[in-house]
C-alpha positions as a Markdown table, in Angstrom:
| # | Residue | x | y | z |
|---|---|---|---|---|
| 1 | Met | 10.8 | -9.5 | 44.9 |
| 2 | Ala | 9.2 | -7.4 | 42.2 |
| 3 | Asp | 6.9 | -8.7 | 39.4 |
| 4 | Arg | 5.6 | -7.5 | 36.1 |
| 5 | Lys | 2.6 | -5.9 | 37.8 |
| 6 | Ser | 4.9 | -3.5 | 39.6 |
| 7 | Tyr | 6.5 | -2.6 | 36.3 |
| 8 | His | 3.1 | -1.7 | 34.8 |
| 9 | His | 2.6 | 0.6 | 37.8 |
| 10 | Gly | 5.8 | 2.5 | 36.9 |
| 11 | Asn | 8.1 | 0.9 | 39.5 |
| 12 | Leu | 10.5 | -0.9 | 37.2 |
| 13 | Arg | 13.4 | 1.3 | 38.1 |
| 14 | Gln | 13.0 | 0.5 | 41.9 |
| 15 | Ala | 12.2 | -3.1 | 41.2 |
| 16 | Leu | 15.5 | -3.4 | 39.4 |
| 17 | Val | 17.4 | -1.7 | 42.2 |
| 18 | Asp | 15.9 | -4.0 | 44.8 |
| 19 | Ala | 16.5 | -7.1 | 42.7 |
| 20 | Thr | 20.1 | -6.1 | 42.2 |
| 21 | Ala | 20.7 | -5.5 | 45.9 |
| 22 | Leu | 19.5 | -9.1 | 46.5 |
| 23 | Leu | 21.7 | -10.5 | 43.8 |
| 24 | Ile | 24.7 | -8.6 | 45.2 |
| 25 | Gln | 23.9 | -10.0 | 48.7 |
| 26 | Asp | 23.9 | -13.5 | 47.3 |
| 27 | Lys | 26.6 | -13.4 | 44.7 |
| 28 | Gly | 28.7 | -10.3 | 45.3 |
| 29 | Pro | 28.8 | -7.0 | 43.5 |
| 30 | Gln | 30.7 | -8.2 | 40.4 |
| 31 | Ala | 29.0 | -11.6 | 39.9 |
| 32 | Phe | 25.5 | -10.6 | 38.8 |
| 33 | Thr | 24.4 | -9.7 | 35.3 |
| 34 | Leu | 21.8 | -7.2 | 34.0 |
| 35 | Ala | 19.8 | -10.1 | 32.6 |
| 36 | Glu | 19.7 | -11.7 | 36.1 |
| 37 | Ala | 18.4 | -8.5 | 37.6 |
| 38 | Ala | 15.7 | -8.2 | 34.9 |
| 39 | Arg | 14.7 | -11.8 | 35.5 |
| 40 | Leu | 14.5 | -11.4 | 39.2 |
| 41 | Ala | 12.4 | -8.2 | 38.8 |
| 42 | Gly | 10.1 | -10.1 | 36.4 |
| 43 | Val | 10.7 | -8.1 | 33.2 |
| 44 | Ser | 12.4 | -8.8 | 29.9 |
| 45 | Ala | 16.1 | -8.6 | 29.5 |
| 46 | Ala | 15.7 | -5.4 | 27.4 |
| 47 | Ala | 13.6 | -3.6 | 30.0 |
| 48 | Pro | 16.4 | -2.3 | 32.2 |
| 49 | Tyr | 17.8 | -0.3 | 29.4 |
| 50 | Arg | 14.8 | 2.0 | 29.6 |
| 51 | His | 16.2 | 3.3 | 32.9 |
| 52 | Phe | 19.9 | 2.4 | 33.0 |
| 53 | Lys | 22.7 | 2.7 | 30.5 |
| 54 | Gly | 24.1 | -0.6 | 31.6 |
| 55 | Arg | 25.1 | -2.8 | 34.6 |
| 56 | Asp | 27.5 | -0.2 | 36.1 |
| 57 | Asp | 24.8 | 2.5 | 35.9 |
| 58 | Leu | 22.4 | 0.2 | 37.8 |
| 59 | Leu | 25.1 | -0.7 | 40.4 |
| 60 | Glu | 25.8 | 3.0 | 41.0 |
| 61 | Glu | 22.1 | 3.6 | 41.7 |
| 62 | Val | 22.0 | 0.8 | 44.2 |
| 63 | Ala | 25.0 | 2.4 | 45.9 |
| 64 | Arg | 23.4 | 5.9 | 45.8 |
| 65 | Gln | 20.2 | 4.7 | 47.4 |
| 66 | Gly | 22.3 | 2.9 | 50.0 |
| 67 | Phe | 24.2 | 6.1 | 50.9 |
| 68 | Val | 20.9 | 8.0 | 51.1 |
| 69 | Asp | 19.6 | 5.5 | 53.6 |
| 70 | Phe | 22.9 | 5.3 | 55.4 |
| 71 | Ala | 23.0 | 9.1 | 55.8 |
| 72 | Asp | 19.5 | 9.1 | 57.1 |
| 73 | Arg | 20.4 | 6.5 | 59.7 |
| 74 | Leu | 23.5 | 8.3 | 60.8 |
| 75 | Thr | 21.5 | 11.6 | 61.1 |
| 76 | Thr | 18.9 | 9.9 | 63.3 |
| 77 | Ala | 21.6 | 8.2 | 65.4 |
| 78 | Phe | 23.5 | 11.5 | 65.9 |
| 79 | Asp | 20.3 | 13.4 | 66.8 |
| 80 | Asp | 22.1 | 16.7 | 66.9 |
| 81 | Gly | 24.4 | 15.5 | 69.6 |
| 82 | Arg | 21.8 | 14.8 | 72.2 |
| 83 | Pro | 22.0 | 14.1 | 75.1 |
| 84 | His | 25.8 | 14.2 | 75.1 |
| 85 | Ala | 28.4 | 14.5 | 72.3 |
| 86 | Leu | 30.1 | 11.2 | 73.1 |
| 87 | Thr | 26.9 | 9.2 | 73.4 |
| 88 | Ala | 25.7 | 10.6 | 70.1 |
| 89 | Phe | 29.0 | 9.9 | 68.4 |
| 90 | Leu | 29.1 | 6.3 | 69.5 |
| 91 | Arg | 25.5 | 5.9 | 68.3 |
| 92 | Thr | 26.7 | 6.8 | 64.8 |
| 93 | Ser | 29.2 | 4.0 | 65.0 |
| 94 | Gln | 26.5 | 1.5 | 66.0 |
| 95 | Ala | 24.4 | 2.8 | 63.1 |
| 96 | Tyr | 27.2 | 1.9 | 60.7 |
| 97 | Leu | 27.2 | -1.7 | 61.9 |
| 98 | Asp | 23.4 | -1.9 | 61.9 |
| 99 | Phe | 23.2 | -0.7 | 58.3 |
| 100 | Ala | 25.8 | -3.2 | 57.1 |
| 101 | Ala | 23.8 | -6.0 | 58.8 |
| 102 | Asp | 20.3 | -4.8 | 57.7 |
| 103 | Arg | 21.1 | -4.0 | 54.1 |
| 104 | Pro | 24.1 | -6.1 | 53.0 |
| 105 | Gly | 23.5 | -5.8 | 49.3 |
| 106 | Phe | 23.4 | -2.0 | 49.4 |
| 107 | Tyr | 26.4 | -2.0 | 51.7 |
| 108 | Met | 28.5 | -4.1 | 49.3 |
| 109 | Ala | 27.5 | -1.9 | 46.4 |
| 110 | Met | 28.6 | 1.1 | 48.3 |
| 111 | Phe | 31.9 | -0.1 | 49.6 |
| 112 | Glu | 33.0 | -3.3 | 47.8 |
| 113 | Ser | 31.9 | -2.9 | 44.1 |
| 114 | Gly | 34.9 | -0.8 | 42.9 |
| 115 | Ile | 32.6 | 1.9 | 41.5 |
| 116 | Ser | 33.9 | 5.5 | 41.3 |
| 117 | Val | 31.9 | 7.6 | 43.7 |
| 118 | Ala | 33.5 | 10.8 | 42.3 |
| 119 | Gly | 32.4 | 9.9 | 38.8 |
| 120 | Asn | 28.7 | 10.2 | 39.7 |
| 121 | Ala | 27.6 | 13.6 | 41.1 |
| 122 | Asp | 24.4 | 12.2 | 42.8 |
| 123 | Leu | 26.3 | 9.3 | 44.3 |
| 124 | Ala | 29.1 | 11.6 | 45.5 |
| 125 | Ala | 26.5 | 14.0 | 47.1 |
| 126 | Ala | 24.9 | 11.1 | 49.0 |
| 127 | Ser | 28.3 | 9.9 | 50.2 |
| 128 | Asp | 29.3 | 13.4 | 51.2 |
| 129 | Arg | 26.1 | 13.8 | 53.2 |
| 130 | Ala | 26.8 | 10.6 | 55.2 |
| 131 | Gln | 30.4 | 11.7 | 55.9 |
| 132 | Gly | 29.1 | 15.1 | 56.9 |
| 133 | Val | 27.2 | 13.5 | 59.8 |
| 134 | Leu | 30.3 | 12.0 | 61.1 |
| 135 | Ile | 32.2 | 15.3 | 60.7 |
| 136 | Ser | 29.5 | 17.1 | 62.7 |
| 137 | Ala | 29.7 | 14.4 | 65.4 |
| 138 | Ala | 33.5 | 14.9 | 65.6 |
| 139 | Glu | 33.1 | 18.7 | 65.8 |
| 140 | Ala | 30.6 | 18.3 | 68.6 |
| 141 | Leu | 33.2 | 16.2 | 70.6 |
| 142 | Ala | 35.9 | 18.8 | 70.0 |
| 143 | Thr | 34.1 | 21.7 | 71.5 |
| 144 | Arg | 35.4 | 20.9 | 75.0 |
| 145 | Leu | 39.0 | 21.6 | 73.7 |
| 146 | Pro | 40.6 | 24.9 | 73.0 |
| 147 | Ala | 40.4 | 25.7 | 69.3 |
| 148 | Asp | 44.2 | 25.3 | 68.8 |
| 149 | Arg | 44.1 | 21.8 | 70.2 |
| 150 | Arg | 41.2 | 20.4 | 68.2 |
| 151 | Pro | 42.1 | 17.7 | 65.8 |
| 152 | Pro | 40.7 | 18.1 | 62.2 |
| 153 | Ala | 37.1 | 16.9 | 62.3 |
| 154 | Arg | 37.3 | 15.3 | 58.9 |
| 155 | Met | 40.3 | 13.3 | 59.9 |
| 156 | Val | 38.5 | 12.0 | 63.0 |
| 157 | Ala | 35.4 | 11.2 | 61.0 |
| 158 | Asn | 37.5 | 9.3 | 58.4 |
| 159 | His | 39.4 | 7.3 | 61.1 |
| 160 | Ile | 36.1 | 6.3 | 62.7 |
| 161 | Trp | 34.6 | 5.4 | 59.4 |
| 162 | Ala | 37.7 | 3.2 | 58.6 |
| 163 | Leu | 37.5 | 1.6 | 62.0 |
| 164 | Ser | 33.8 | 0.9 | 61.5 |
| 165 | His | 34.4 | -0.5 | 58.1 |
| 166 | Gly | 37.2 | -2.7 | 59.4 |
| 167 | Val | 35.0 | -4.2 | 62.1 |
| 168 | Val | 32.3 | -5.0 | 59.5 |
| 169 | Glu | 34.8 | -6.6 | 57.2 |
| 170 | Leu | 36.7 | -8.6 | 59.7 |
| 171 | Phe | 34.2 | -9.5 | 62.4 |
| 172 | Ser | 30.7 | -9.4 | 60.8 |
| 173 | Arg | 28.8 | -11.1 | 58.0 |
| 174 | Gly | 30.2 | -14.6 | 58.6 |
| 175 | Lys | 33.9 | -13.6 | 58.2 |
| 176 | Pro | 36.5 | -15.7 | 60.0 |
| 177 | Gly | 36.9 | -13.2 | 62.7 |
| 178 | Ser | 33.2 | -13.3 | 63.5 |
| 179 | Arg | 34.0 | -16.1 | 65.9 |
| 180 | Ser | 35.7 | -13.6 | 68.2 |
| 181 | Pro | 34.4 | -13.7 | 71.8 |
| 182 | Val | 34.0 | -10.0 | 71.6 |
| 183 | Ala | 30.9 | -8.7 | 69.8 |
| 184 | Pro | 31.5 | -6.4 | 66.9 |
| 185 | Ser | 29.6 | -3.6 | 68.6 |
| 186 | Glu | 31.7 | -3.9 | 71.7 |
| 187 | Met | 34.9 | -4.1 | 69.6 |
| 188 | Leu | 34.0 | -1.0 | 67.7 |
| 189 | Glu | 33.0 | 1.0 | 70.8 |
| 190 | Ser | 36.1 | 0.1 | 72.7 |
| 191 | Gly | 38.3 | 1.0 | 69.7 |
| 192 | Ala | 36.6 | 4.3 | 69.2 |
| 193 | Ile | 36.9 | 5.2 | 72.8 |
| 194 | Ile | 40.6 | 4.4 | 72.9 |
| 195 | Tyr | 41.2 | 6.5 | 69.7 |
| 196 | Leu | 39.1 | 9.5 | 71.0 |
| 197 | Arg | 40.8 | 9.4 | 74.3 |
| 198 | Gly | 44.2 | 9.4 | 72.7 |
| 199 | Leu | 43.2 | 12.6 | 70.8 |
| 200 | Gly | 42.0 | 14.2 | 74.1 |
| 201 | Leu | 38.5 | 14.4 | 72.8 |
| 202 | Ile | 37.2 | 12.6 | 75.8 |
| 203 | Pro | 38.7 | 12.7 | 79.4 |
| 204 | Glu | 41.0 | 10.0 | 80.8 |
């Protein structure tokens, strides 16, 4: 949690972002107020307006920072396809689950807040960078196929993204399905392998 001292050192903007992520984690992305974020950051109710136009602007910044971290994690997990394309691809799926578990407030701001990614250029760029890692991972998998038999890399990336998101929503973070005997990571990996095999991206 931030305090007034951090504000005097010029960290008010980040203190508000971190406070908001905590509030989202506890109350959901639509249930917090700007005044609550200011109080948790240890500043006056008027202070946030020095950095943000309003609540939605602050929420978009939380999502943007989330996507930056998310993209960094995906990039590290993919590791330029080393040592093998499939291993690297599956690591990106696990990185998705890990991010959702490690930074739930940011994750909810990114995917559950209803904000318009396209309406914020910086936010859109961060989101595109994250998707770009998955596209690169899909392209690496497809190199074993003749060019005319390769499925669209963006389609594959989006399908895996959707599968990962579904596992998080249904089987993680205390949801009803979290009582499944199969761990979320195992469910995601098996689903991804079945999907990729069906496209011919990995051998039978």
